C-alpha positions in Angstrom: -23.9 12.0 -7.3 -22.1 11.7 -3.9 -23.2 14.0 -1.1 -20.0 14.4 1.0 -20.9 16.4 4.1 -17.5 16.5 5.7 -15.1 16.6 2.8 -15.1 20.4 2.4 -14.5 20.9 6.1 -11.4 18.6 6.2 -7.8 19.4 5.4 -5.1 16.8 5.0 -1.9 17.2 6.9 1.3 15.3 7.5 3.6 16.1 10.4 6.3 13.9 12.0 5.4 11.0 9.7 1.7 11.0 10.9 -1.0 11.7 8.3 -4.2 13.2 9.5 -7.4 15.0 8.4 -8.3 18.1 10.4 -11.9 19.1 10.4 -12.5 22.8 10.9 -14.5 24.3 13.7 -17.6 24.3 11.6 -17.7 20.5 11.7 -18.9 19.1 15.1 -18.6 15.6 16.3 -21.6 15.0 18.5 -20.8 12.6 21.2 -23.2 10.1 22.9 -22.9 12.2 26.1 -24.5 15.1 24.2 -21.3 17.1 24.2 -19.5 18.1 21.0 -15.9 18.0 19.9 -14.5 20.7 17.6 -12.1 21.1 16.0 -11.5 17.4 15.3 -8.3 15.8 14.0 -8.2 12.1 12.9 -4.8 10.5 12.3 -4.8 7.6 9.8 -2.7 5.5 7.5 -3.7 4.0 4.2 -2.2 1.3 2.1 -3.0 0.1 -1.4 -5.1 1.9 -4.0 -8.8 2.6 -4.2 -10.3 1.0 -7.4 -12.3 2.9 -10.0 -15.6 1.7 -8.5 -14.4 2.7 -5.0 -15.6 -0.7 -3.8 -12.4 -2.2 -2.4 -12.0 -0.1 0.8 -11.2 -2.0 4.0 -11.3 -0.2 7.4 -9.1 -1.8 10.1 -9.9 -0.7 13.6 -7.2 -1.0 16.2 -7.4 -2.4 19.7 -6.9 -0.5 22.9 -3.1 -0.4 22.8 -2.8 -0.1 19.0 -2.5 2.8 16.6 -3.0 3.5 12.9 0.3 1.8 11.8 -1.3 -1.6 11.0 1.0 -2.5 8.1 4.0 -0.2 8.4 6.4 0.8 11.2 5.4 3.6 13.5 7.6 6.6 12.5 7.2 8.2 15.9 7.9 5.3 18.3 9.9 3.0 15.9 7.7 0.1 16.7 6.9 -2.4 13.9 3.5 -2.7 12.3 1.1 -4.4 14.7 -0.7 -6.6 12.2 1.8 -7.1 9.4 0.9 -10.8 9.3 -2.6 -9.9 8.3 -2.3 -6.6 6.3 0.1 -6.2 3.4 0.9 -7.4 -0.1 0.0 -11.1 -0.4 -1.5 -11.2 3.1 -5.1 -12.1 4.0 -6.0 -8.4 3.7 -4.0 -7.9 0.5 -2.9 -4.3 -0.1 -2.5 -5.3 -3.8 -6.3 -5.9 -3.9 -7.7 -3.6 -1.2 -7.4 0.0 -0.2 -6.8 -0.3 3.5 -7.5 2.6 6.0 -6.6 2.4 9.6 -7.5 5.4 11.8 -6.1 6.2 15.2 -9.2 6.0 17.4 -10.9 9.0 19.0 -9.1 9.6 22.3 -6.0 7.9 21.0 -2.5 9.2 21.6 -1.1 9.0 18.0 -2.5 12.2 16.5 -6.3 11.9 16.8 -8.1 14.3 19.1 -7.9 13.1 22.7 -7.0 14.2 26.2 -3.5 15.6 25.1 -5.1 17.7 22.4 -5.6 21.4 22.8 -9.2 22.4 23.7 -10.7 25.5 22.2 -9.3 27.6 25.1 -5.7 26.7 24.0 -5.0 24.4 27.0 -4.8 20.6 26.8 -8.2 18.9 27.4 -6.6 16.5 30.0 -9.3 15.5 32.4 -11.8 17.8 30.8 -11.9 15.6 27.7 -15.5 14.4 27.2 -16.3 10.8 28.0 -16.4 8.8 24.9 -17.6 5.3 23.9 -17.3 3.0 20.9 -20.2 4.7 19.1 -18.4 8.0 19.3 -15.2 6.4 17.9 -17.1 5.0 15.0 -18.9 8.3 14.2 -15.4 9.9 14.0 -14.2 7.2 11.7 -17.3 7.6 9.6 -16.4 11.3 9.2 -13.0 10.3 8.0 -14.3 7.7 5.5 -16.7 10.2 4.1 -14.0 12.9 3.8 -12.0 10.3 1.9 -14.9 10.1 -0.6 -15.7 6.5 0.2 -19.4 5.6 0.3 -19.2 2.0 1.5 -16.6 -0.3 2.9 -16.0 -3.8 1.6 -14.9 -4.9 5.1 -14.5 -3.5 8.6 -12.3 -5.6 10.8 -10.5 -5.3 14.1 -9.1 -7.1 17.1 -10.3 -6.5 20.7 -11.7 -3.0 21.0 -11.2 -2.7 17.3 -13.6 -5.6 16.8 -16.2 -3.8 19.0 -15.8 -0.9 16.6 -16.3 -3.2 13.6 -19.5 -4.5 15.2 -20.7 -0.9 15.8 -20.0 -0.1 12.2 -22.2 -3.0 11.0 -24.9 -2.0 13.4 -24.9 1.7 12.9 -24.1 1.8 9.2 -25.5 -1.5 7.7 -25.8 -0.1 4.2 -22.2 1.2 4.2 -20.6 -2.1 5.4 -20.6 -5.2 3.2 -18.7 -7.5 5.7 -17.7 -7.3 9.3 -15.1 -9.4 11.1 -14.0 -9.4 14.8 -11.0 -11.0 16.4 -11.0 -11.7 20.2 -13.7 -9.1 20.8 
């Protein structure tokens, strides 16, 4: 039996072409600084299908200037997918074989909680946004993966800062990650 801590506190949304999970105020993201973020929203895209064993999930972590639109065009900016040569049908990360999830990183500007998000007082966090690090980004991603009812990942991969996140996944969650790959990290 799966014990999904965060699934009940998450609500799926889709606005302006951006899919996201919003965690309610009862779900805290504890940051390395000791501060907490709540409520938390994580924007993500997924491609392919999760198999019956739930063993084919791949998490792609984006670099500093990337977003969650790894295999499809960004509906907000109109930019093409940033890793279409790697992720997609018949590509190295084949979406006919794998269920691929790419989340906009914590602090990102494409729908995940960050400096432009509203703080509990109703005003944008702006410079009040708590300092974050790679471990915080990965803890937020782990909340998303758990809310999607995925116990373990076949692969976590990313370029640049995304590769640093992949390494953090392998280090912090060794039993939840089968393989880790970094590119130019």
